[in-house]
C-alpha positions in Angstrom: 113.5 184.7 75.3 110.0 185.5 74.7 107.8 182.4 75.1 106.0 183.1 71.6 107.7 182.7 68.8 108.0 184.5 65.6 106.0 182.4 62.6 106.2 182.1 59.1 104.5 180.5 56.9 106.5 179.3 53.7 105.9 176.9 50.7 108.9 176.5 48.7 108.7 179.6 46.8 111.6 182.6 46.5 108.9 184.7 48.2 108.9 182.3 51.2 112.6 182.0 51.4 113.1 185.6 51.8 110.4 185.9 54.3 112.0 182.8 56.5 115.1 184.9 56.7 113.6 188.1 57.4 111.7 186.2 60.0 114.7 185.0 61.7 116.1 188.2 61.6 113.3 189.8 62.9 112.7 186.8 65.8 116.4 187.7 66.7 115.3 191.5 67.2 112.5 190.2 69.6 114.3 188.0 71.0 112.1 185.1 70.0 112.2 181.9 68.7 111.2 180.9 65.1 108.7 178.5 64.2 108.5 177.2 60.2 105.0 176.7 58.8 104.1 174.5 55.9 100.8 173.6 54.7 100.0 171.2 52.3 100.2 167.4 51.7 102.6 165.8 53.8 105.8 165.5 51.6 105.8 168.9 49.5 105.0 170.6 52.8 108.2 168.5 54.2 110.2 169.8 51.6 108.9 173.7 52.1 109.4 173.6 55.7 113.2 172.2 55.8 114.3 175.1 52.7 112.6 177.3 55.2 114.5 175.9 58.1 117.7 176.6 56.0 117.0 179.6 54.7 116.5 180.9 58.3 119.3 179.9 59.8 121.5 181.1 57.2 120.4 184.6 58.3 119.8 184.5 62.0 120.9 182.4 65.2 117.8 181.8 67.1 116.2 179.1 68.3 113.9 177.6 65.3 111.5 174.5 64.9 109.5 173.1 61.7 105.7 172.4 61.7 103.8 170.6 58.5 99.6 170.9 58.5 96.8 169.7 56.2 94.2 172.2 55.8 93.2 175.4 54.3 96.0 178.1 54.4 93.5 180.7 55.9 92.3 178.4 59.1 95.8 177.0 59.6 97.4 180.2 60.0 95.1 181.9 61.6 95.1 179.4 64.2 98.7 179.6 64.5 98.7 183.4 65.1 96.7 182.7 68.1 100.1 181.5 69.9 102.8 183.7 67.9 104.0 187.2 68.8 104.5 187.9 65.2 102.6 186.3 61.7 105.4 186.4 58.5 104.2 185.9 55.1 105.9 186.2 51.8 105.0 188.6 48.7 103.2 185.6 46.7 102.8 181.8 47.1 102.8 179.4 44.0 102.7 176.4 46.1 100.3 175.3 49.0 99.9 178.5 50.1 99.1 179.4 46.7 97.3 183.6 46.3 98.8 184.0 50.0 99.0 187.8 48.6 96.6 187.4 46.0 93.7 189.1 49.0 91.9 185.3 49.2 94.3 184.4 51.8 96.2 187.1 52.8 93.3 189.6 53.4 91.3 187.2 55.8 94.7 186.4 57.5 95.4 190.0 58.6 91.9 191.0 59.1 91.6 187.9 61.6 95.1 187.1 62.9 95.3 187.2 66.5 98.5 188.4 66.8 100.4 191.6 64.1 101.3 190.5 60.3 103.9 191.3 58.5 103.9 190.8 54.4 107.7 190.8 53.4 107.8 193.3 50.2 110.6 194.8 48.3 113.8 194.3 47.6 115.6 192.0 50.2 117.8 194.1 52.9 118.2 192.3 56.2 119.2 194.3 59.1 117.5 197.3 57.4 119.2 200.7 58.9 116.6 203.4 57.5 113.6 204.5 59.2 110.2 202.7 60.4 107.4 204.3 59.1 104.5 204.6 60.9 100.8 205.2 59.2 98.6 207.3 61.8 94.9 207.3 61.4 94.4 209.4 64.2 91.4 207.3 65.7 92.1 204.7 69.1 92.0 201.6 66.9 95.4 202.7 65.9 96.6 202.6 69.0 98.3 199.2 68.9 100.4 200.0 65.8 101.6 203.0 67.0 103.2 201.0 69.8 104.8 198.5 67.5 106.3 200.9 65.5 108.0 202.8 68.3 108.9 199.5 69.9 110.3 198.4 66.3 112.3 201.9 65.6 113.9 201.4 69.2 114.8 197.8 68.6 116.3 198.7 65.3 117.8 202.0 66.6 116.7 204.1 63.6 114.5 206.9 63.1 110.6 206.8 62.7 108.5 208.5 60.9 104.7 209.0 61.8 102.8 209.9 58.8 99.2 211.1 59.3 97.3 211.3 56.0 93.9 213.2 56.7 92.7 214.6 53.7 90.4 211.7 53.0 88.5 212.6 56.3 86.9 215.6 54.5 84.8 213.3 52.2 83.4 212.0 55.1 80.4 214.2 56.3 81.0 213.5 59.9 84.3 214.8 60.1 83.9 217.4 57.5 81.3 219.2 60.1 83.8 219.0 62.8 86.4 221.1 60.7 83.6 224.5 60.3 85.7 227.8 61.1 88.6 225.4 62.0 91.9 225.0 60.0 91.9 221.7 59.3 95.3 221.3 59.3 96.0 222.6 62.6 93.6 220.6 63.9 95.2 217.2 62.7 98.8 218.5 63.8 97.2 218.8 67.5 95.5 215.1 66.9 99.1 213.8 65.5 100.7 215.0 68.4 98.5 213.9 71.2 98.1 210.3 69.5 102.1 210.2 70.0 103.0 212.2 72.7 102.5 209.3 75.3 104.6 206.7 73.1 107.6 209.5 72.7 108.0 209.6 76.8 108.3 205.9 76.9 110.5 205.7 74.2 112.8 209.2 74.4 116.0 207.7 72.3 113.3 206.9 69.4 114.5 210.0 66.7 110.6 210.8 65.8 109.3 213.0 62.7 105.8 213.8 62.5 104.4 214.2 59.1 101.2 215.7 57.7 100.5 214.6 54.2 97.3 215.6 52.3 98.0 212.8 49.4 95.8 210.1 48.6 96.4 207.7 51.4 97.6 204.7 49.8 100.0 207.1 47.1 101.4 208.2 50.2 102.3 205.3 52.5 103.8 203.5 49.1 106.3 206.8 48.3 107.2 206.7 52.0 108.2 202.9 51.9 110.5 203.6 49.0 112.7 205.1 52.0 111.9 202.6 54.5 113.2 199.7 56.5 109.5 199.1 57.8 106.4 200.5 57.7 103.6 200.0 59.9 99.7 200.5 59.7 96.6 199.5 62.0 93.1 198.9 60.6 90.8 201.2 60.7 88.7 200.7 63.7 85.7 203.8 63.4 83.9 202.6 59.8 84.8 199.4 59.5 82.7 196.4 60.4 84.6 193.8 62.6 86.9 191.5 60.8 86.0 193.6 57.3 89.7 194.2 55.9 90.5 197.5 55.7 90.9 199.1 51.8 93.7 201.2 52.4 96.0 198.7 54.4 94.9 196.2 51.8 95.9 198.2 48.6 99.3 199.4 50.6 100.0 195.6 51.0 99.8 194.7 47.1 102.2 197.9 46.6 104.5 198.6 49.3 108.3 198.1 48.8 109.5 197.3 52.0 107.9 194.6 54.5 104.5 195.9 55.9 103.3 194.8 59.4 99.4 195.6 60.2 98.3 195.4 63.6 94.8 195.0 64.3 93.0 196.9 67.2 93.0 195.1 70.6 89.7 193.8 71.6 88.0 195.7 74.7 87.1 193.0 77.2 83.5 193.0 78.2 81.2 191.7 80.7 
C-alpha cells in the first residue's frame, strides 16, 4: 500500500459524488488509501464527508478515511496535496467548495498543488478500458506528465496515445527561427520520438501510438478526450511564470469529456 493517499475534495454535490467514486477506483489501481476531504462549517462538511465515503465504498475496496476542514478551499486543498499522491476534484461545486471548477479555485489549486491534480469530467465510466491520451508539449517541463501517462496506461492495461500539437509554436519567433530550411513536421516528429523513447523502454507492454496534430491545441485535445479514459497534461514551463496557470491546460479542464490529470513540473533543487 502506497503511504500517500489519493485525496478527493467533496461538497455533497452530484459532481463530488462522481469524483469520490472515480477517486476510489483510482486509489485501488494505485494501491493507495483514499482520504475524503470536505471544507466548510462543521455540520455541512460532516454530511458531505459521510456522503463521499459512502459513494467511494460502493465503488472500490481500499482503506478510507475522512477529514473535515475549515478555511479557504484553495489553501486547504493545496495543503492536503502536500501529503497526497493524487488530488481529485469534481467537475463543479455548489456547496462549501462552490466554484471549484470555475477557474477561481481549480486554476490556483492545479497551479500550486504539490501532486498531480485530477478533475473528473464527462460521462461516468469506472474501470474504463478506452485509451489514455497524453498531451506532449515537447519541453522538459512535460516529463512528469509523460511518466504519469505511461504508468496510468500500464496500470489500466490500455493503449496510450501521445498527441503532440505544435502548430501554435510557429507563432513564437523563438521557435519559428528554428524551422528555417527545415520541415517542421519532421522536426516535431523527431522531438516527439525523443521525448517518448526512454519511457517506451521502461514500459514495453504499453501499446503506444504517436500522433502529430497541427490543429488548435485545445480543440485537438478535447476531441481526443471523447474517446479516452483519461487525458494527461503537463503545464508549459518555457513561457510560463512560476505558479501561473497555463491557458491550454485551463481551457481543456473546462471542456474535456473525460477525467483530466494535470501534472506540474518537478522543481529542481538548487543550492
